[in-house]
C-alpha positions, 0 to 999 in steps of 0.5 A, spaced: 500 500 500 505 504 501 509 503 495 503 504 491 502 511 494 509 513 494 509 511 486 503 515 485 506 521 489 512 521 485 509 521 478 504 527 480 510 531 483 514 529 476 508 532 472 507 538 476 515 540 476 514 539 468 508 543 468 512 548 472 518 548 467 513 549 461 509 555 464 516 559 465 517 559 457 511 563 457 513 568 462 513 576 459 520 577 462 525 574 457 531 573 462 526 569 466 524 565 459 532 564 458 533 561 465 527 557 465 530 554 458 536 553 461 533 550 467 529 545 463 536 543 459 539 541 466 532 537 468 532 533 462 539 530 461 539 523 462 531 523 464 527 520 459 521 520 463 522 528 464 523 529 456 516 525 455 512 529 460 515 535 457 513 533 450 506 531 452 505 538 456 506 542 450 514 544 451 516 543 443 511 548 440 513 553 445 520 552 444 520 552 436 516 558 437 522 562 441 527 559 437 524 562 430 522 569 433 527 574 431 526 578 437 529 572 441 536 573 443 541 569 440 543 565 447 535 564 448 535 561 441 541 557 442 539 554 448 532 552 445 535 548 440 540 545 445 533 543 449 530 540 443 536 536 441 536 533 448 529 531 447 530 528 441 535 523 445 530 520 448 525 515 445 523 514 438 516 516 440 520 523 442 523 523 435 516 522 432 513 527 436 518 532 434 518 531 427 510 532 427 511 539 430 515 540 424 522 541 428 526 540 421 523 546 417 524 550 423 532 548 425 533 548 417 531 555 417 535 557 423 541 555 419 541 561 416 543 565 422 550 568 422 551 566 429 555 560 429 553 557 436 546 557 434 548 554 427 552 548 431 546 547 436 541 547 430 545 542 426 547 538 433 539 537 434 538 535 426 544 530 427 540 527 432 533 527 429 536 524 422 540 519 425 533 516 428 530 510 423 523 513 424 525 520 421 524 520 413 530 522 410 527 525 404 525 531 409 533 533 408 532 533 400 525 536 399 528 543 399 533 543 393 537 549 397 538 545 403 544 540 401 548 546 398 547 550 404 550 544 408 556 544 404 557 551 405 557 551 412 562 545 412 567 551 413 564 554 419 567 550 425 569 543 427 563 542 430 559 544 423 563 539 419 562 533 424 555 534 425 554 535 417 558 529 415 554 525 420 548 527 417 550 525 411 552 518 413 549 517 420 550 510 420 555 504 417 553 502 410 550 495 412 550 490 406 544 486 405 541 491 411 534 489 408 531 482 407 526 486 402 532 488 397 531 495 399 538 499 398 543 496 402 545 501 407 541 505 412 543 513 412 541 519 409 544 518 403 540 512 402 538 512 394 542 513 388 538 520 387 541 522 394 548 520 392 547 524 386 545 530 389 551 530 394 556 529 388 553 534 384 553 539 389 561 538 390 561 533 396 567 530 394 571 536 393 569 539 400 569 533 404 576 530 402 580 535 406 576 533 412 580 526 412 586 530 414 582 534 420 585 535 426 579 532 429 578 525 430 571 525 430 571 529 423 576 525 420 571 519 422 565 522 419 568 524 413 571 517 412 564 514 413 561 519 408 565 516 402 563 509 404 556 512 403 557 515 396 561 510 393 557 504 395 554 501 388 556 508 385 560 507 379 560 515 377 562 517 384 567 511 385 571 513 378 571 520 381 574 518 387 580 515 384 582 521 381 582 525 388 588 528 391 588 530 399 594 535 400 597 532 394 596 524 396 591 520 392 585 519 396 586 511 395 592 511 399 589 515 404 584 510 405 590 505 405 594 509 410 587 509 414 587 501 414 594 501 418 594 496 424 595 502 429 589 506 427 582 505 430 578 499 428 572 503 426 577 507 421 580 501 419 574 497 417 570 504 414 577 505 410 576 498 407 569 499 406 571 505 401 576 501 397 571 495 397 565 499 394 570 502 389 573 496 387 566 493 386 564 499 382 569 498 377 574 503 379 579 499 382 582 492 379 581 486 383 588 485 382 590 491 385 595 491 391 591 496 395 585 490 394 589 484 395 595 486 400 591 491 404 583 491 403 582 483 403 587 482 409 584 488 413 577 485 413 580 478 414 583 481 421 576 484 422 573 477 423 578 475 428 575 472 435 578 478 439 574 483 435 567 486 438 561 482 435 559 488 431 566 489 428 566 481 426 559 482 423 561 488 419 568 485 417 565 478 414 559 482 410 564 487 407 569 481 405 563 477 402 561 483 398 568 484 396 570 477 393 563 475 391 564 476 383 572 474 383 574 467 384 581 469 385 580 474 391 575 468 393 581 463 393 586 468 396 581 470 402 580 462 403 587 461 405 588 467 409 589 467 416 585 460 416 579 464 415 574 458 414 576 455 421 575 462 423 568 463 421 566 457 424 567 460 431 562 465 429 557 459 431 560 458 438 559 466 440 559 467 446 562 461 448 560 458 455 567 460 458 566 467 455 571 472 456 567 478 456 567 481 463 562 487 462 555 484 463 552 489 459 556 487 453 555 480 454 547 481 454 548 485 448 552 480 444 547 474 446 541 478 443 545 479 437 549 473 436 544 471 430 548 476 426 554 473 427 551 466 424 548 470 418 555 474 417 558 467 417 553 464 412 554 470 407 561 470 407 561 462 406 556 463 400 561 468 397 567 464 398 564 458 395 560 461 389 565 458 384 571 454 386 570 446 387 576 446 392 573 451 397 566 448 397 569 442 399 573 445 405 567 449 407 563 442 407 569 439 411 569 445 416 566 443 423 559 441 423 558 445 417 552 442 414 549 441 420 549 448 422 546 450 415 540 445 416 539 449 423 540 455 420 534 454 415 529 453 421 532 459 425 527 464 428 531 470 424 529 471 417 535 474 415 539 468 418 534 463 414 536 467 408 543 467 409 543 460 410 540 458 404 544 463 400 550 458 403 546 452 401 545 455 394 552 456 393 555 449 395 549 446 391 553 448 385 558 442 386 556 436 383 560 432 388 557 436 394 550 434 391 552 427 391 555 427 398 554 432 403 547 434 401 544 427 400 547 425 407 544 430 411 538 430 407 538 438 406 532 437 401 527 436 407 528 443 411 529 446 404 522 444 402 519 446 409 522 453 408 519 453 401 512 453 404 511 459 407 517 465 406 518 472 404 519 472 396 527 474 397 527 467 401 523 463 396 527 466 390 534 463 393 530 457 396 527 455 389 534 457 386 537 452 390 532 447 389 533 447 381 540 444 383 537 439 387 533 437 382 538 436 377 539 429 374 545 426 377 542 429 384 540 423 389 535 428 392 531 428 386 527 422 387 525 424 394 523 431 392 519 428 387 515 423 392 514 429 397 509 432 392 513 438 390 510 439 383 504 443 385 509 448 389 513 449 383 507 450 379 504 455 384 511 459 383 510 460 376 504 464 377 508 469 382 508 476 380 515 476 381 519 474 375 525 471 379 520 466 382 517 465 375 523 463 372 525 459 378 519 455 378 519 453 371 527 452 371 526 447 377 520 443 373 525 443 367 530 440 371 525 435 373 522 433 366 529 432 364 530 424 362 524 423 367 519 418 366 512 419 362 508 419 369 512 425 371 512 429 365 504 428 364 503 430 372 507 436 370 503 438 364 497 436 368 499 441 374 501 446 370 495 446 366 496 447 358 493 454 358 498 457 363 504 453 360 502 457 353 501 463 357 508 462 360 511 462 352 509 469 352 511 472 358 514 479 358 521 476 361 525 473 356 528 468 362 521 465 363 520 464 356 527 461 355 526 456 361 519 455 359 522 453 352 527 448 356 521 445 359 517 444 353 524 441 350 525 436 356 517 434 355 518 433 348 524 428 349 524 420 347 519 418 341 513 415 345 513 421 350 513 426 344 508 423 340 503 422 346 504 430 348 504 432 341 497 427 340 494 431 345 497 438 345 500 438 338 496 444 335 497 449 341 505 447 341 505 448 333 502 455 334 506 457 340 513 455 335 510 459 330 509 465 334 516 465 337 519 464 330 515 470 327 516 474 333 522 479 335 526 474 339 533 473 341 538 468 337 538 464 344 530 464 344 529 462 337 535 456 337 531 453 343 525 453 339 528 450 333 531 445 337 524 443 340 521 443 333 527 438 331 525 434 337 518 434 334 521 432 328 524 426 331 517 423 333 514 417 329 507 420 328 509 427 331 513 429 325 507 429 321 505 436 324 511 439 321 510 435 314 503 437 313 504 445 315 508 448 309 508 454 313 512 451 318 517 448 313 518 455 309 520 457 316 525 452 317 528 453 310 528 461 312 532 459 318 537 454 314 539 460 310 539 465 316 546 469 318 547 466 324 550 459 324 547 457 331 540 457 327 542 454 321 545 448 325 538 447 329 534 448 322 538 443 319 538 438 324 530 439 324 530 437 316 535 431 318 530 428 323 524 429 318 528 425 312 532 420 316 532 413 312 530 408 317 523 411 319 517 409 315 514 414 310 521 417 309 521 416 302 515 421 301 518 426 306 524 426 302 521 427 296 516 433 298 522 436 301 526 435 295 521 439 291 521 445 296 528 446 294 531 443 301 536 439 297 539 445 294 540 448 301 543 442 304 548 442 298 550 449 299 550 448 307 555 442 306 560 447 303 559 452 309 566 454 312 563 452 319 565 445 320 559 443 325 554 446 320 558 443 314 558 436 317 550 436 319 548 438 312 553 432 309 549 427 314 542 430 312 545 429 304 547 422 306 539 420 307 538 422 300 544 418 297 542 411 302 
């Protein structure tokens, strides 16, 4: 009972005190108002409850009013900005309240003042507001005069330099920061358009000198700016290569900042700058600054003596660096026992943790999943091309078990990273036949496909495509699990990537499959939908659908059965594609389907009785592209093959249509494959 009374009394006292602070803001005496603001500033420091009370009681609109009044003294306006900045350092709800009260336009207007202390206070508050994830960063770019004015204010003081550069890049670039494939960094420069705005207003030239600032904070924030600007931006990266800082190339400044005696944050951010420039094509992957400096620096960040967040950043940045380059993957995989070092990411914090700080231990326990996520991503990049590296990864301590566990983790980001890793390893024929089969990875993969966001579905279905290859032992149990319906549903997705993967998996499934599987695919997919896919606007979907059709139309009994039930529709689809504006690859695949049809016992009559189709084949035999000539000639070869019933009649008809003359001409072609194929066809007439 006493506890309840005490709590109520205390709450009432705080509210009364807070109201007193707000009331003093309305005093007619400017000096008393100033003293009231100063007292309020002292009262809210470190007191989130007091901050919330003041916001609820309406302190913010009054502070903004006083801040914007020309009659207010510079000291009063400055103190108002300081209090607002302190209120912004509370909770996210505080930030939302401040933004709703239009604090940002008021503070931006304050930057036009000639008083540097007031400008610094406004910038400090803006910095606090903009580093919050709940603040719409577009508010910084909606007024076209803001960024150029920020650039001009860089010369005012070390504080303006620190706050402005922090606003431009208030948090680290975070690769894969969002599962939704949104722009992969969380900062005020978070779209290519924002990068362009900063670039066009001279951000590079004005921020570069700050890398040699006497203030460590300014140097660090300037460095972060360059990592923001360079990320996936070729224009910026190409410009940075030619920038000099006090006569020293900017790239060498970054290299110098990666030295072991520099702060870890600086080493890591400089490595990210060079990584992004390399990925943008501004620095060669075999450049010494990458191979001998950046890559080793990032590997160092993966060491278990580094903080959790440093290990995460190091691994993810290294994954991004080596992702497209097999030589960097090979170098990284043998640097400082990296593969084994990453295995420690799954044991953190250990039961005998050396972390003495309880808060740090609590933090790391809550964020340990980020380590697993980063490790999976780096393993995925390292194993994306080289068979030996994939083998080493799978032989790393309990690796396959860890991937299987990762596929069912509560964190969606860990699941995505785990399936990325699995996808990378699934490119190995050896691993498909051994590790994947031994650990039955298809089971958790199928479970993952049942209910997941599109980004996870895309990677999981792409992995499934590999598990359905003809030589994969997993193909049979996956088929028996009833996967066809699931894959057919993917082909109806709004996502082109999911449609591609769905049809790709069906294509792999149909390869050398028995008739029962093929007919189940056709039944589940539906002929109407199958032919709609042949007119899909995405060329990749079209190519895979043609591949599926080609695999369905293989072996004579299967060809004849499918053409017997759907021949008219298939011939119409082939005609439309051969007449349409499609790539050489699409038309080649279509002619190969036609060649398969020509190999059927009864199906070939659908071609022989279609003079329009025969004329199209003749046209492609005379095409300028050898690939299409080869496919069309193969089609004719199948139609006139001697050992089959009715071959004489077919030969006679095609002779009358002028095909023999074309074959004779092609038998003298400069391309050896085309020449041989034409001669093989000609021999059918001579036999």
